[in-house]
C-alpha positions as CSV (number, residue, x, y, z in Angstrom):
1,M,8.5,127.8,75.7
2,D,7.4,125.7,78.6
3,L,9.8,123.0,79.5
4,F,7.0,120.5,80.1
5,F,5.8,121.1,76.5
6,I,9.3,120.6,75.1
7,L,9.8,117.3,77.0
8,A,6.4,116.1,75.9
9,L,7.2,116.7,72.3
10,L,10.6,115.1,72.8
11,F,8.9,112.0,74.1
12,V,6.5,112.0,71.1
13,I,9.5,112.2,68.8
14,H,11.1,109.3,70.6
15,Y,7.9,107.2,70.2
16,L,7.8,108.0,66.5
17,G,11.5,107.2,65.9
18,D,11.7,104.1,68.1
19,F,8.3,102.5,67.3
20,F,5.9,104.0,65.0
21,I,7.9,104.2,61.8
22,Q,9.8,101.0,62.3
23,I,7.6,98.4,64.0
24,Y,9.5,95.1,64.3
25,A,12.2,96.4,61.9
26,W,15.1,95.0,63.8
27,R,13.6,92.0,65.6
28,T,14.7,89.7,62.8
29,Q,16.8,86.7,63.8
30,K,19.1,87.0,60.8
31,K,21.8,89.7,60.8
32,W,20.2,91.4,63.9
33,V,23.2,93.5,64.7
34,K,23.0,95.1,61.2
35,H,19.3,95.7,61.7
36,L,20.0,97.2,65.2
37,I,22.4,99.6,63.6
38,I,19.8,100.6,61.0
39,H,17.2,100.9,63.8
40,T,19.4,103.2,65.8
41,L,20.3,105.3,62.8
42,T,16.6,105.6,61.8
43,Y,15.8,106.5,65.4
44,V,18.4,109.3,65.7
45,S,17.5,110.6,62.2
46,V,13.9,111.0,63.3
47,L,15.1,112.6,66.6
48,A,17.3,115.0,64.7
49,L,14.6,115.9,62.2
50,G,12.0,116.4,65.0
51,L,14.3,118.6,67.1
52,T,15.3,120.6,64.0
53,I,11.6,121.2,63.1
54,L,10.8,122.2,66.7
55,N,13.8,124.6,66.8
56,A,12.6,126.2,63.5
57,M,8.9,126.4,64.6
58,F,9.8,127.7,68.1
59,P,12.7,130.1,68.0
60,S,12.6,130.4,71.8
61,F,13.6,126.7,71.9
62,G,17.1,128.0,71.0
63,L,19.0,124.8,70.5
64,A,22.6,125.5,69.6
65,T,23.9,123.4,66.7
66,T,26.9,122.1,68.7
67,S,24.7,121.0,71.6
68,L,22.2,119.4,69.2
69,V,25.0,117.4,67.5
70,L,26.4,116.3,70.9
71,F,23.0,115.4,72.2
72,L,22.3,113.3,69.1
73,G,25.7,111.6,69.2
74,V,25.4,110.7,72.9
75,N,21.8,109.4,72.4
76,T,22.8,107.4,69.4
77,V,25.5,105.5,71.3
78,I,23.3,105.0,74.4
79,H,20.3,103.9,72.4
80,F,22.4,101.3,70.6
81,V,24.0,99.9,73.7
82,V,20.7,99.7,75.6
83,D,19.0,98.0,72.7
84,L,21.9,95.6,72.3
85,F,21.7,94.4,75.8
86,V,17.9,94.4,75.9
87,R,17.9,92.3,72.7
88,Q,20.1,89.6,74.2
89,I,18.2,89.5,77.5
90,S,14.8,89.5,75.9
91,D,15.7,86.8,73.4
92,V,16.6,84.4,76.3
93,L,13.4,85.2,78.2
94,Y,11.3,84.8,75.0
95,E,12.8,81.5,74.2
96,H,12.1,80.2,77.7
97,E,8.5,81.6,77.4
98,E,9.0,83.9,80.3
99,L,6.6,86.4,78.8
100,T,6.0,88.5,81.9
101,A,9.7,89.0,82.4
102,Y,10.1,89.6,78.6
103,T,7.5,92.3,78.7
104,N,9.1,93.9,81.8
105,V,12.5,94.0,80.1
106,L,10.9,95.8,77.1
107,V,9.2,98.3,79.4
108,F,12.5,98.8,81.3
109,D,14.2,99.4,77.9
110,Q,11.8,102.3,77.3
111,C,12.3,103.7,80.8
112,L,16.1,103.7,80.2
113,H,15.5,105.6,76.9
114,Y,13.3,108.2,78.5
115,V,15.7,108.7,81.5
116,T,18.5,109.0,79.0
117,L,16.6,111.7,77.0
118,L,15.8,113.6,80.2
119,I,19.4,113.5,81.5
120,T,21.0,114.4,78.2
121,F,18.5,117.1,77.4
122,G,19.1,118.7,80.8
123,Y,22.9,118.4,80.3
124,F,23.1,119.8,76.8
125,F,20.3,122.3,76.8
126,M,19.7,123.6,80.3
């Protein structure tokens, strides 16, 4: 299977898990760390399901179970840490009505997630 196609599907799965199925789910002001944990676990569950389905649909994808588990574990931790710091930075910017900087931080958050996916995918599956 073409690497470009695999990465494109990985990015779609990321979008589904990080945004589409949980819009504003963890942006609550109360108990936000608990909601961040739920957000991260939901995200990695969608990522796991998506990669498992891809692996079943395209046997040439050939993801080893051990590599898949390690990939998911590393991405869970990194996703949580990135979102933890982004949340704290973005809250300060939002409170001070620095909306351009706030938006840039959220876009940078996504850049970090995509770079993380690329690096960890290359490390565990290439």
